[in-house]
C-alpha positions in Angstrom: 0.0 0.1 -0.1 1.2 3.2 -0.8 -0.3 6.8 0.8 0.0 9.7 -1.2 -1.1 12.9 1.5 0.0 15.4 -1.2 0.2 16.2 -4.9 1.2 12.6 -7.1 4.0 10.6 -6.2 7.2 11.7 -8.4 7.9 10.4 -11.4 8.8 6.6 -11.0 8.3 6.5 -7.5 5.2 4.3 -7.9 7.1 1.6 -10.3 10.0 1.4 -8.7 7.8 0.1 -5.2 6.2 -2.4 -7.2 9.1 -4.2 -8.8 10.6 -4.2 -5.9 7.5 -5.9 -4.5 7.6 -8.0 -7.0 10.8 -9.3 -7.0 10.7 -9.8 -3.1 7.7 -11.7 -3.1 8.3 -13.8 -6.5 5.4 -16.1 -7.0 2.9 -14.3 -4.8 -0.2 -12.2 -6.1 0.2 -8.6 -5.6 -2.6 -6.6 -4.9 -1.4 -3.0 -5.0 -2.9 -0.3 -3.2 -2.9 3.4 -3.2 -3.9 5.2 -0.7 -4.5 9.0 -1.2 -6.7 11.6 1.2 -8.3 13.6 -1.8 -9.3 10.0 -4.0 -6.9 11.0 -6.6 -6.2 7.9 -9.2 -2.8 6.4 -9.2 -0.4 7.2 -11.9 0.4 4.1 -12.4 -2.1 1.1 -13.2 -0.9 -1.6 -11.4 -2.4 0.0 -8.3 -6.1 0.2 -7.5 -7.5 3.5 -5.5 -8.5 3.7 -1.8 -9.9 6.5 0.3 -9.1 7.0 4.0 -12.9 6.2 4.1 -12.8 2.6 2.6 -9.7 2.2 4.9 -11.3 3.3 8.0 -14.5 0.9 7.7 -11.8 -2.1 7.0 -9.7 -1.6 9.4 -13.2 -1.3 11.7 -14.4 -4.9 10.8 -10.8 -5.9 10.9 -10.3 -5.0 14.2 -13.5 -6.2 15.7 -13.2 -9.6 14.1 -9.5 -10.1 15.1 -9.1 -9.4 18.5 -8.5 -11.9 20.4 -5.4 -12.9 18.1 -4.3 -9.6 18.1 -1.0 -8.6 19.8 -1.7 -6.2 22.6 0.8 -3.8 21.2 -1.0 -3.7 17.8 -4.4 -3.7 19.5 -4.1 -0.6 21.7 -2.3 1.2 18.4 -6.0 0.4 15.8 -8.3 2.7 17.8 -5.6 5.6 17.8 -4.9 5.1 14.1 -9.0 4.8 13.2 -8.9 8.4 15.3 -6.8 9.4 12.5 -8.8 8.6 10.1 -11.7 9.4 11.0 -10.6 12.7 11.2 -9.6 12.9 7.6 -12.6 11.4 6.1 -14.6 13.3 4.5 
């Protein structure tokens, strides 16, 4: 997942990320996600666009369903992260 907080990524950055992941995880199915505050499209065709509102819903569902399996530090951090996402969502 690549997160964008400002203008689109510098030329070639997304290509570098996806090539790194493809090399490191050869043989796996790679699903690349582009997380954007303003729901902007990725400049690279292999990335799916996600907005913070999408991630917020996913995070809440996963957290509620997997509480018993999470490390305590992760479980403590997730509500903080959800609060940040709620503050950024429109």
